[in-house]
SEGU-412068 format. One line per field, with one value per atom (N, C-alpha, C): residue number from 1; residue in one letter; atom name; y, x, z. Coordinates in nm, 3 decimals. Layout:
# residues N
resi (NUM:...)
resn (A:...)
name (CA:...)
yy (Y:...)
xx (X:...)
zz (Z:...)
# end
This chain:
# residues 187
resi (1:1:1:2:2:2:3:3:3:4:4:4:5:5:5:6:6:6:7:7:7:8:8:8:9:9:9:10:10:10:11:11:11:12:12:12:13:13:13:14:14:14:15:15:15:16:16:16:17:17:17:18:18:18:19:19:19:20:20:20:21:21:21:22:22:22:23:23:23:24:24:24:25:25:25:26:26:26:27:27:27:28:28:28:29:29:29:30:30:30:31:31:31:32:32:32:33:33:33:34:34:34:35:35:35:36:36:36:37:37:37:38:38:38:39:39:39:40:40:40:41:41:41:42:42:42:43:43:43:44:44:44:45:45:45:46:46:46:47:47:47:48:48:48:49:49:49:50:50:50:51:51:51:52:52:52:53:53:53:54:54:54:55:55:55:56:56:56:57:57:57:58:58:58:59:59:59:60:60:60:61:61:61:62:62:62:63:63:63:64:64:64:65:65:65:66:66:66:67:67:67:68:68:68:69:69:69:70:70:70:71:71:71:72:72:72:73:73:73:74:74:74:75:75:75:76:76:76:77:77:77:78:78:78:79:79:79:80:80:80:81:81:81:82:82:82:83:83:83:84:84:84:85:85:85:86:86:86:87:87:87:88:88:88:89:89:89:90:90:90:91:91:91:92:92:92:93:93:93:94:94:94:95:95:95:96:96:96:97:97:97:98:98:98:99:99:99:100:100:100:101:101:101:102:102:102:103:103:103:104:104:104:105:105:105:106:106:106:107:107:107:108:108:108:109:109:109:110:110:110:111:111:111:112:112:112:113:113:113:114:114:114:115:115:115:116:116:116:117:117:117:118:118:118:119:119:119:120:120:120:121:121:121:122:122:122:123:123:123:124:124:124:125:125:125:126:126:126:127:127:127:128:128:128:129:129:129:130:130:130:131:131:131:132:132:132:133:133:133:134:134:134:135:135:135:136:136:136:137:137:137:138:138:138:139:139:139:140:140:140:141:141:141:142:142:142:143:143:143:144:144:144:145:145:145:146:146:146:147:147:147:148:148:148:149:149:149:150:150:150:151:151:151:152:152:152:153:153:153:154:154:154:155:155:155:156:156:156:157:157:157:158:158:158:159:159:159:160:160:160:161:161:161:162:162:162:163:163:163:164:164:164:165:165:165:166:166:166:167:167:167:168:168:168:169:169:169:170:170:170:171:171:171:172:172:172:173:173:173:174:174:174:175:175:175:176:176:176:177:177:177:178:178:178:179:179:179:180:180:180:181:181:181:182:182:182:183:183:183:184:184:184:185:185:185:186:186:186:187:187:187)
resn (M:M:M:N:N:N:Q:Q:Q:I:I:I:P:P:P:H:H:H:S:S:S:L:L:L:S:S:S:S:S:S:I:I:I:P:P:P:T:T:T:N:N:N:L:L:L:S:S:S:Y:Y:Y:L:L:L:S:S:S:S:S:S:K:K:K:G:G:G:H:H:H:K:K:K:L:L:L:F:F:F:I:I:I:R:R:R:R:R:R:C:C:C:P:P:P:N:N:N:V:V:V:V:V:V:Y:Y:Y:F:F:F:T:T:T:Q:Q:Q:K:K:K:V:V:V:N:N:N:I:I:I:P:P:P:G:G:G:I:I:I:M:M:M:L:L:L:P:P:P:M:M:M:P:P:P:G:G:G:Y:Y:Y:D:D:D:T:T:T:P:P:P:F:F:F:I:I:I:T:T:T:L:L:L:P:P:P:Q:Q:Q:S:S:S:G:G:G:D:D:D:H:H:H:V:V:V:K:K:K:F:F:F:N:N:N:M:M:M:L:L:L:T:T:T:V:V:V:E:E:E:F:F:F:I:I:I:V:V:V:D:D:D:E:E:E:S:S:S:L:L:L:N:N:N:N:N:N:W:W:W:L:L:L:E:E:E:I:I:I:H:H:H:S:S:S:W:W:W:M:M:M:R:R:R:N:N:N:I:I:I:G:G:G:K:K:K:V:V:V:D:D:D:D:D:D:F:F:F:S:S:S:E:E:E:F:F:F:E:E:E:A:A:A:L:L:L:E:E:E:E:E:E:N:N:N:D:D:D:E:E:E:S:S:S:G:G:G:I:I:I:A:A:A:P:P:P:I:I:I:T:T:T:D:D:D:T:T:T:G:G:G:I:I:I:K:K:K:S:S:S:E:E:E:I:I:I:T:T:T:L:L:L:S:S:S:I:I:I:L:L:L:N:N:N:S:S:S:A:A:A:M:M:M:D:D:D:P:P:P:F:F:F:M:M:M:H:H:H:F:F:F:Y:Y:Y:Y:Y:Y:H:H:H:D:D:D:C:C:C:M:M:M:P:P:P:T:T:T:S:S:S:L:L:L:S:S:S:D:D:D:L:L:L:V:V:V:F:F:F:D:D:D:T:T:T:T:T:T:L:L:L:N:N:N:D:D:D:V:V:V:K:K:K:Y:Y:Y:L:L:L:T:T:T:S:S:S:T:T:T:V:V:V:E:E:E:F:F:F:V:V:V:Y:Y:Y:S:S:S:N:N:N:Y:Y:Y:D:D:D:Y:Y:Y:E:E:E:R:R:R:V:V:V:Q:Q:Q:V:V:V:L:L:L:Y:Y:Y:P:P:P)
name (N:CA:C:N:CA:C:N:CA:C:N:CA:C:N:CA:C:N:CA:C:N:CA:C:N:CA:C:N:CA:C:N:CA:C:N:CA:C:N:CA:C:N:CA:C:N:CA:C:N:CA:C:N:CA:C:N:CA:C:N:CA:C:N:CA:C:N:CA:C:N:CA:C:N:CA:C:N:CA:C:N:CA:C:N:CA:C:N:CA:C:N:CA:C:N:CA:C:N:CA:C:N:CA:C:N:CA:C:N:CA:C:N:CA:C:N:CA:C:N:CA:C:N:CA:C:N:CA:C:N:CA:C:N:CA:C:N:CA:C:N:CA:C:N:CA:C:N:CA:C:N:CA:C:N:CA:C:N:CA:C:N:CA:C:N:CA:C:N:CA:C:N:CA:C:N:CA:C:N:CA:C:N:CA:C:N:CA:C:N:CA:C:N:CA:C:N:CA:C:N:CA:C:N:CA:C:N:CA:C:N:CA:C:N:CA:C:N:CA:C:N:CA:C:N:CA:C:N:CA:C:N:CA:C:N:CA:C:N:CA:C:N:CA:C:N:CA:C:N:CA:C:N:CA:C:N:CA:C:N:CA:C:N:CA:C:N:CA:C:N:CA:C:N:CA:C:N:CA:C:N:CA:C:N:CA:C:N:CA:C:N:CA:C:N:CA:C:N:CA:C:N:CA:C:N:CA:C:N:CA:C:N:CA:C:N:CA:C:N:CA:C:N:CA:C:N:CA:C:N:CA:C:N:CA:C:N:CA:C:N:CA:C:N:CA:C:N:CA:C:N:CA:C:N:CA:C:N:CA:C:N:CA:C:N:CA:C:N:CA:C:N:CA:C:N:CA:C:N:CA:C:N:CA:C:N:CA:C:N:CA:C:N:CA:C:N:CA:C:N:CA:C:N:CA:C:N:CA:C:N:CA:C:N:CA:C:N:CA:C:N:CA:C:N:CA:C:N:CA:C:N:CA:C:N:CA:C:N:CA:C:N:CA:C:N:CA:C:N:CA:C:N:CA:C:N:CA:C:N:CA:C:N:CA:C:N:CA:C:N:CA:C:N:CA:C:N:CA:C:N:CA:C:N:CA:C:N:CA:C:N:CA:C:N:CA:C:N:CA:C:N:CA:C:N:CA:C:N:CA:C:N:CA:C:N:CA:C:N:CA:C:N:CA:C:N:CA:C:N:CA:C:N:CA:C:N:CA:C:N:CA:C:N:CA:C:N:CA:C:N:CA:C:N:CA:C:N:CA:C:N:CA:C:N:CA:C:N:CA:C:N:CA:C:N:CA:C:N:CA:C:N:CA:C:N:CA:C:N:CA:C:N:CA:C:N:CA:C:N:CA:C:N:CA:C:N:CA:C:N:CA:C:N:CA:C:N:CA:C:N:CA:C:N:CA:C:N:CA:C:N:CA:C:N:CA:C:N:CA:C:N:CA:C:N:CA:C:N:CA:C:N:CA:C)
yy (-0.118:0.000:0.125:0.221:0.343:0.437:0.491:0.587:0.728:0.818:0.959:1.024:1.093:1.160:1.257:1.267:1.352:1.497:1.548:1.687:1.711:1.609:1.624:1.599:1.529:1.496:1.604:1.697:1.804:1.931:1.977:2.097:2.215:2.330:2.447:2.487:2.537:2.579:2.715:2.797:2.929:2.939:2.949:2.957:3.100:3.199:3.340:3.386:3.483:3.541:3.662:3.690:3.806:3.929:4.032:4.155:4.249:4.315:4.410:4.539:4.558:4.677:4.655:4.534:4.501:4.522:4.647:4.673:4.804:4.812:4.936:4.948:5.068:5.092:5.191:5.168:5.261:5.284:5.408:5.448:5.537:5.490:5.560:5.704:5.725:5.857:5.950:5.896:5.976:5.950:6.002:5.974:6.033:6.141:6.201:6.116:6.040:5.951:5.838:5.789:5.674:5.697:5.810:5.838:5.839:5.875:5.891:5.775:5.666:5.554:5.491:5.471:5.407:5.265:5.247:5.117:5.090:4.964:4.920:4.774:4.734:4.596:4.520:4.388:4.301:4.258:4.305:4.280:4.131:4.097:3.961:3.938:3.814:3.776:3.688:3.703:3.623:3.554:3.439:3.367:3.338:3.431:3.410:3.278:3.205:3.074:3.083:3.070:3.069:2.937:2.941:2.821:2.756:2.627:2.550:2.506:2.559:2.532:2.393:2.322:2.196:2.218:2.124:2.143:2.158:2.116:2.116:2.214:2.217:2.304:2.366:2.462:2.520:2.459:2.395:2.332:2.431:2.442:2.535:2.484:2.577:2.549:2.631:2.588:2.666:2.796:2.903:3.034:3.044:3.142:3.159:3.303:3.391:3.529:3.567:3.599:3.640:3.787:3.824:3.963:4.001:4.109:4.156:4.261:4.256:4.363:4.488:4.599:4.726:4.726:4.798:4.825:4.954:4.948:5.061:5.106:5.236:5.293:5.406:5.400:5.509:5.577:5.710:5.785:5.908:5.951:6.077:6.190:6.292:6.406:6.499:6.532:6.621:6.764:6.845:6.979:7.069:7.045:7.127:7.068:6.957:6.886:6.828:6.821:6.773:6.632:6.540:6.403:6.391:6.461:6.456:6.517:6.627:6.693:6.611:6.526:6.438:6.350:6.287:6.200:6.282:6.392:6.478:6.529:6.579:6.630:6.520:6.403:6.288:6.256:6.247:6.214:6.325:6.447:6.562:6.565:6.537:6.536:6.423:6.306:6.195:6.231:6.296:6.328:6.451:6.528:6.647:6.739:6.792:6.872:7.000:7.072:7.201:7.192:7.129:7.117:7.006:6.983:6.875:6.900:7.024:7.053:6.982:6.957:6.884:6.742:6.678:6.542:6.541:6.643:6.653:6.674:6.733:6.756:6.625:6.518:6.389:6.344:6.388:6.350:6.443:6.553:6.649:6.655:6.718:6.738:6.853:6.840:6.944:7.058:7.178:7.293:7.370:7.331:7.410:7.397:7.288:7.265:7.208:7.199:7.147:6.994:6.935:6.790:6.741:6.719:6.677:6.540:6.528:6.402:6.329:6.208:6.130:6.019:6.000:5.900:5.967:5.947:6.015:5.922:5.980:5.904:5.887:5.814:5.793:5.692:5.594:5.482:5.487:5.417:5.411:5.271:5.235:5.109:5.131:5.030:5.035:4.906:4.919:4.803:4.801:4.688:4.668:4.561:4.597:4.501:4.458:4.328:4.272:4.238:4.281:4.264:4.152:4.082:3.977:4.038:3.955:4.004:4.080:4.059:4.135:4.262:4.294:4.412:4.408:4.288:4.269:4.228:4.279:4.238:4.091:4.018:3.879:3.852:3.948:3.932:4.068:4.075:4.196:4.167:4.260:4.256:4.372:4.343:4.444:4.462:4.582:4.615:4.694:4.648:4.705:4.793:4.900:4.989:5.043:5.094:5.143:5.282:5.301:5.431:5.454:5.575:5.602:5.616:5.562:5.573:5.655:5.667:5.751:5.801:5.921:5.986:6.041:6.007:6.045:6.195:6.241:6.380:6.410:6.538:6.587:6.663:6.616:6.675:6.747:6.877:6.958:6.969:6.953:6.945:7.019:7.131:7.210:7.163:7.062:7.014:6.911:6.864:6.762:6.824:6.751:6.799:6.777:6.667:6.635:6.658:6.675:6.690:6.554:6.554:6.433:6.468:6.403:6.434:6.375:6.450:6.408:6.292:6.197:6.087:6.088:6.024:6.012:5.871:5.825:5.692:5.705:5.635:5.633:5.487:5.465:5.332:5.329:5.219:5.202:5.079:5.092:4.975:4.946:4.826:4.785:4.670:4.646:4.542:4.403:4.394:4.264:4.289:4.187:4.198:4.067:4.081:3.967:3.976:3.867:3.868:3.775:3.806:3.721:3.717:3.603:3.589:3.638:3.704:3.757:3.675:3.630:3.556:3.655:3.636:3.724:3.668:3.751:3.709:3.775:3.697:3.750:3.742:3.843:3.841:3.730)
xx (0.085:0.000:0.090:0.055:0.135:0.103:0.207:0.193:0.201:0.116:0.123:0.234:0.327:0.432:0.371:0.436:0.385:0.365:0.455:0.445:0.319:0.266:0.146:0.019:0.031:-0.088:-0.125:-0.034:-0.066:-0.101:-0.223:-0.271:-0.258:-0.206:-0.196:-0.333:-0.336:-0.462:-0.507:-0.415:-0.450:-0.401:-0.494:-0.457:-0.460:-0.477:-0.478:-0.336:-0.322:-0.192:-0.167:-0.041:-0.003:-0.003:-0.077:-0.086:0.030:0.083:0.193:0.142:0.010:-0.046:-0.070:-0.057:-0.091:0.022:0.048:0.151:0.122:0.175:0.177:0.316:0.370:0.505:0.501:0.583:0.594:0.742:0.786:0.923:0.912:0.958:0.938:0.989:1.099:1.161:1.099:1.031:0.983:0.835:0.746:0.603:0.548:0.605:0.555:0.587:0.695:0.729:0.627:0.586:0.496:0.366:0.306:0.176:0.182:0.294:0.308:0.383:0.406:0.482:0.412:0.487:0.435:0.488:0.617:0.681:0.776:0.784:0.880:0.913:1.034:1.072:1.095:1.081:1.132:1.268:1.374:1.508:1.541:1.613:1.663:1.780:1.821:1.930:2.026:2.154:2.256:2.343:2.393:2.488:2.609:2.706:2.824:2.893:2.928:2.990:3.139:3.221:3.365:3.403:3.505:3.549:3.667:3.679:3.795:3.870:3.989:4.066:4.128:4.112:4.181:4.271:4.355:4.440:4.361:4.231:4.155:4.039:3.962:3.844:3.834:3.745:3.714:3.583:3.587:3.468:3.395:3.264:3.191:3.184:3.191:3.177:3.060:3.001:2.888:2.940:2.865:2.901:2.859:2.911:2.875:2.837:2.828:2.786:2.685:2.562:2.462:2.480:2.432:2.437:2.296:2.244:2.110:2.116:2.023:2.009:1.952:1.957:1.908:1.755:1.705:1.562:1.538:1.453:1.430:1.286:1.266:1.132:1.118:1.012:0.980:0.854:0.856:0.741:0.716:0.589:0.554:0.594:0.656:0.701:0.582:0.556:0.444:0.477:0.374:0.389:0.481:0.489:0.575:0.715:0.742:0.871:0.898:0.799:0.822:0.881:0.824:0.874:1.016:1.045:1.179:1.280:1.241:1.330:1.353:1.256:1.278:1.401:1.405:1.518:1.645:1.632:1.746:1.812:1.733:1.787:1.855:1.793:1.850:1.988:1.997:2.125:2.227:2.184:2.273:2.331:2.246:2.294:2.393:2.368:2.462:2.596:2.591:2.713:2.788:2.732:2.799:2.847:2.754:2.789:2.862:2.812:2.872:2.962:2.912:2.991:2.931:2.992:2.948:2.813:2.765:2.636:2.522:2.538:2.434:2.423:2.536:2.534:2.472:2.504:2.447:2.297:2.246:2.102:2.024:2.091:2.023:1.972:2.037:1.997:1.891:1.861:1.763:1.645:1.538:1.424:1.453:1.411:1.432:1.335:1.384:1.301:1.258:1.308:1.281:1.137:1.071:0.936:0.935:1.050:1.056:1.051:1.132:1.140:1.136:1.017:1.009:1.072:1.146:1.212:1.129:1.085:1.005:1.085:1.206:1.294:1.430:1.501:1.629:1.743:1.857:1.975:1.993:2.096:2.133:2.041:1.994:1.919:1.772:1.691:1.548:1.497:1.385:1.320:1.221:1.206:1.110:1.029:0.898:0.809:0.734:0.733:0.657:0.552:0.426:0.316:0.269:0.259:0.210:0.063:-0.020:-0.165:-0.214:-0.317:-0.375:-0.479:-0.553:-0.650:-0.765:-0.789:-0.892:-0.834:-0.707:-0.635:-0.614:-0.603:-0.569:-0.423:-0.349:-0.209:-0.200:-0.115:-0.092:0.054:0.142:0.283:0.347:0.436:0.511:0.661:0.731:0.876:0.930:1.023:1.080:1.228:1.262:1.399:1.462:1.578:1.643:1.762:1.780:1.896:1.911:1.803:1.802:1.865:1.940:1.998:1.985:1.948:1.943:2.084:2.103:2.233:2.227:2.107:2.095:1.952:1.941:1.812:1.821:1.723:1.731:1.706:1.745:1.725:1.577:1.543:1.412:1.432:1.369:1.390:1.263:1.272:1.160:1.172:1.058:1.062:0.943:0.967:0.859:0.822:0.893:0.864:0.753:0.708:0.602:0.467:0.383:0.249:0.150:0.163:0.074:0.145:0.066:0.124:0.177:0.301:0.363:0.418:0.366:0.408:0.546:0.625:0.762:0.763:0.850:0.874:1.021:1.050:1.188:1.208:1.331:1.365:1.473:1.452:1.551:1.591:1.720:1.771:1.823:1.794:1.833:1.922:2.021:2.093:2.034:2.053:1.997:2.083:2.074:2.159:2.100:1.967:1.901:1.752:1.680:1.535:1.473:1.359:1.281:1.144:1.072:0.936:0.850:0.721:0.627:0.495:0.431:0.296:0.196:0.094:-0.011:-0.137:-0.201:-0.326:-0.437:-0.501:-0.610:-0.740:-0.807:-0.932:-1.047:-1.142:-1.261:-1.379:-1.467:-1.582:-1.679)
zz (0.000:0.000:0.000:-0.083:-0.094:0.022:0.081:0.190:0.133:0.183:0.144:0.226:0.160:0.237:0.339:0.454:0.562:0.517:0.435:0.391:0.309:0.243:0.163:0.244:0.355:0.433:0.534:0.562:0.657:0.581:0.597:0.529:0.624:0.576:0.664:0.718:0.840:0.902:0.851:0.803:0.751:0.607:0.513:0.372:0.318:0.405:0.364:0.339:0.248:0.218:0.307:0.333:0.413:0.323:0.364:0.286:0.319:0.218:0.241:0.307:0.311:0.376:0.524:0.572:0.710:0.808:0.845:0.945:1.019:1.139:1.216:1.277:1.273:1.321:1.435:1.537:1.649:1.677:1.656:1.688:1.811:1.920:2.047:2.042:1.977:1.973:1.869:1.769:1.656:1.627:1.707:1.686:1.557:1.506:1.382:1.259:1.264:1.153:1.145:1.259:1.267:1.191:1.208:1.148:0.995:0.938:0.793:0.726:0.798:0.743:0.624:0.515:0.395:0.379:0.401:0.383:0.498:0.536:0.636:0.606:0.634:0.607:0.737:0.729:0.834:0.782:0.846:0.792:0.786:0.682:0.669:0.764:0.772:0.861:0.781:0.806:0.738:0.842:0.805:0.887:0.799:0.799:0.713:0.746:0.642:0.658:0.628:0.730:0.702:0.634:0.560:0.489:0.555:0.532:0.578:0.452:0.434:0.313:0.317:0.208:0.186:0.065:0.031:-0.087:-0.217:-0.218:-0.343:-0.343:-0.236:-0.229:-0.091:-0.079:0.051:0.099:0.213:0.270:0.360:0.346:0.432:0.576:0.668:0.811:0.863:0.971:1.025:1.084:1.058:1.113:1.259:1.330:1.470:1.505:1.406:1.428:1.321:1.363:1.266:1.232:1.115:1.070:1.026:1.083:1.050:0.940:0.847:0.748:0.815:0.744:0.797:0.807:0.906:0.917:0.839:0.736:0.647:0.656:0.675:0.687:0.586:0.506:0.413:0.462:0.465:0.516:0.429:0.426:0.360:0.453:0.399:0.480:0.501:0.628:0.658:0.616:0.597:0.542:0.625:0.754:0.842:0.858:0.792:0.801:0.939:1.025:1.162:1.167:1.087:1.094:1.037:0.929:0.873:0.970:1.036:1.130:1.258:1.295:1.410:1.386:1.269:1.236:1.214:1.141:1.110:1.239:1.334:1.460:1.540:1.542:1.612:1.555:1.424:1.360:1.379:1.367:1.383:1.525:1.623:1.761:1.787:1.729:1.745:1.682:1.564:1.490:1.536:1.630:1.683:1.570:1.491:1.374:1.412:1.511:1.547:1.670:1.774:1.897:1.983:2.099:2.186:2.251:2.250:2.312:2.240:2.109:2.036:2.088:2.113:2.166:2.305:2.386:2.521:2.516:2.409:2.395:2.385:2.349:2.342:2.479:2.583:2.718:2.776:2.706:2.754:2.659:2.700:2.610:2.516:2.392:2.293:2.319:2.337:2.369:2.244:2.127:2.007:1.958:1.992:1.942:1.801:1.737:1.601:1.602:1.684:1.686:1.830:1.886:2.026:2.046:2.152:2.183:2.288:2.254:2.348:2.411:2.370:2.425:2.437:2.544:2.560:2.522:2.496:2.462:2.313:2.278:2.140:2.072:2.146:2.088:2.126:2.047:2.072:2.038:2.095:2.063:1.949:1.863:1.754:1.758:1.743:1.738:1.606:1.540:1.417:1.443:1.426:1.442:1.303:1.283:1.158:1.178:1.080:1.092:0.999:1.044:0.961:0.867:0.795:0.697:0.761:0.890:0.963:1.024:0.992:1.041:1.193:1.248:1.388:1.397:1.496:1.510:1.550:1.481:1.518:1.552:1.521:1.553:1.576:1.674:1.703:1.687:1.623:1.614:1.698:1.788:1.877:1.841:1.793:1.756:1.869:1.915:2.033:1.994:2.071:2.056:1.914:1.859:1.721:1.711:1.602:1.570:1.420:1.377:1.233:1.177:1.056:0.991:0.863:0.803:0.684:0.671:0.619:0.592:0.451:0.368:0.228:0.207:0.091:0.050:0.033:0.040:0.000:-0.131:-0.238:-0.370:-0.413:-0.428:-0.476:-0.628:-0.699:-0.844:-0.903:-0.969:-1.029:-1.169:-1.222:-1.357:-1.362:-1.247:-1.244:-1.278:-1.352:-1.387:-1.274:-1.202:-1.092:-0.959:-0.855:-0.722:-0.677:-0.639:-0.585:-0.448:-0.347:-0.211:-0.183:-0.112:-0.084:0.014:-0.011:0.081:0.119:0.230:0.274:0.327:0.321:0.369:0.476:0.586:0.694:0.717:0.738:0.768:0.910:0.979:1.119:1.134:1.222:1.273:1.410:1.459:1.588:1.639:1.769:1.827:1.806:1.808:1.799:1.781:1.741:1.744:1.789:1.855:1.903:1.839:1.841:1.791:1.876:1.875:1.947:1.872:1.877:1.820:1.922:1.871:1.957:1.930:2.035:2.017:1.985:1.873:1.832:1.890:1.970:2.033:1.962:1.920:1.854:1.950:1.949:2.041:2.009)
# end
């Protein structure tokens, strides 16, 4: 009697596809960026494999240090530039553009009113919630010790025929990320 392979006999319990629109992002330090977020990625992970040289070929060995890809967020820039300036001020303060007082400002609240700081220090936590087809969160990704490494240009263009709203992209490095499944409860 022919046996059905196990992989063919187990049917997935959820046959719905994951929508690219199903996400919510929370950047503790930059609340204005969150509201205008258009795209965000779940970064990939790599495990570089060192080789073991033999006289003929290099044999792969298991790696022992993972490498995370960048966390990338694209957002529409608000009319007052508040969200873009949140990231810009954060990066400027880390980089000490003019003097050390900018770096010291990371530990204090920003009094300018341009870019309110809701988290102090160089790093911030970021949470990405993935939503199911009913737009309920079913998984959370927690990114730890995040810092922005690049913020894209804002390009103004009078040659366009239609209104095109400006977007910006910010890339973050982080120390690690965790994730957890959330049980969705229906009434």
